[in-house]
C-alpha positions as CSV (number, residue, x, y, z in Angstrom):
1,M,-87.2,177.1,151.6
2,N,-84.0,179.0,151.2
3,R,-80.9,177.4,152.6
4,I,-77.2,177.5,152.1
5,N,-76.5,174.7,149.6
6,E,-72.7,174.8,149.9
7,H,-70.7,176.6,152.6
8,P,-67.2,177.8,151.6
9,I,-65.6,176.2,154.6
10,L,-68.0,173.5,155.8
11,G,-68.9,172.2,152.4
12,E,-72.3,170.8,151.4
13,P,-74.5,170.2,154.4
14,E,-76.0,166.8,155.0
15,K,-79.8,167.0,155.1
16,G,-81.9,164.8,157.2
17,Q,-85.4,163.6,156.4
18,L,-88.0,166.3,155.7
19,V,-90.2,166.5,158.8
20,S,-93.2,168.5,160.0
21,F,-93.2,170.7,163.1
22,Y,-95.5,173.4,164.5
23,M,-94.6,177.0,165.2
24,D,-97.2,178.8,167.3
25,G,-99.7,176.1,166.1
26,K,-98.9,176.7,162.4
27,P,-97.6,173.6,160.5
28,M,-94.1,174.0,159.0
29,E,-91.4,171.8,157.5
30,G,-87.7,171.4,158.0
31,Y,-85.0,168.8,158.0
32,A,-84.5,166.5,160.9
33,G,-81.4,167.3,162.8
34,E,-80.9,170.8,161.6
35,P,-81.0,173.5,164.2
36,I,-84.6,174.7,164.9
37,A,-83.5,178.2,164.2
38,V,-82.4,177.2,160.7
39,A,-85.7,175.6,159.9
40,L,-87.5,178.7,161.2
41,K,-85.4,181.1,159.2
42,A,-85.9,179.0,156.0
43,A,-89.7,179.4,156.7
44,G,-89.4,183.2,157.1
45,V,-89.6,183.3,160.9
46,M,-87.2,185.9,162.2
47,T,-88.7,186.6,165.7
48,H,-88.1,183.9,168.4
49,R,-89.0,185.8,171.5
50,Y,-89.9,189.3,172.8
51,T,-88.1,191.1,175.5
52,Q,-90.0,191.3,178.7
53,K,-89.6,195.0,179.5
54,N,-90.1,196.7,176.1
55,H,-91.6,193.8,174.1
56,E,-88.9,194.1,171.4
57,P,-88.4,191.2,169.0
58,R,-85.3,189.0,169.2
59,G,-84.0,186.3,166.9
60,I,-80.7,184.7,166.0
61,F,-77.8,186.7,167.3
62,C,-74.7,184.6,168.2
63,A,-75.9,181.3,166.6
64,I,-73.6,179.3,168.9
65,G,-75.7,178.9,172.0
66,R,-74.1,181.5,174.2
67,C,-76.8,184.2,174.3
68,T,-80.5,184.0,174.9
69,D,-81.9,185.9,171.9
70,C,-83.1,182.8,170.1
71,V,-84.7,181.0,173.1
72,M,-88.2,179.7,172.6
73,I,-90.6,177.3,174.2
74,V,-90.0,173.8,172.7
75,D,-92.4,171.0,173.5
76,G,-93.6,173.0,176.6
77,V,-90.0,173.7,177.9
78,P,-89.1,177.4,178.0
79,N,-85.6,178.9,177.3
80,I,-84.5,176.4,174.7
81,R,-81.7,177.7,172.6
82,T,-83.0,177.1,169.1
83,C,-79.7,177.9,167.3
84,I,-78.2,174.7,168.7
85,T,-81.2,172.4,169.4
86,P,-81.8,169.8,166.6
87,L,-85.2,169.8,164.9
88,V,-87.3,166.6,165.6
89,S,-90.5,165.6,163.8
90,G,-93.7,166.9,165.5
91,M,-92.0,169.5,167.7
92,Q,-94.3,172.1,169.1
93,I,-92.4,175.5,169.1
94,Q,-93.8,178.7,170.6
95,T,-92.7,182.3,170.6
96,Q,-91.5,183.2,174.1
97,D,-92.1,186.4,176.0
98,G,-88.9,187.4,177.8
99,V,-86.6,184.9,179.4
100,T,-88.3,183.1,182.3
101,A,-87.0,183.2,185.9
102,L,-85.9,179.6,185.3
103,E,-82.3,178.9,184.3
104,V,-81.7,178.9,180.6
105,S,-81.5,175.3,179.4
106,D,-78.0,173.9,178.9
107,E,-79.3,170.4,177.9
108,T,-78.1,170.8,174.4
109,L,-74.7,172.3,175.1
């Protein structure tokens, strides 16, 4: 897994415990507490959702929770911003098609 070992401004990141999670049913590993998007990127996953109209891939864009490019279905809940949602052991993460008619989740803001 490729990760930033030392950030020039933030310093060395604190890593949580190595945990397992599932992306579209495939087992993966990441560190507890890191953003889901970070664990996915380290595992080589770049596409988080597809646009509804043209089925174009989307992934991390703003990385601060203000857009909807990285939203995914997490533990059955759509529209979760994976760039700001901490990874938890056993999470079930799914690629999302479009952004549902439901409000985008602000639970993690």
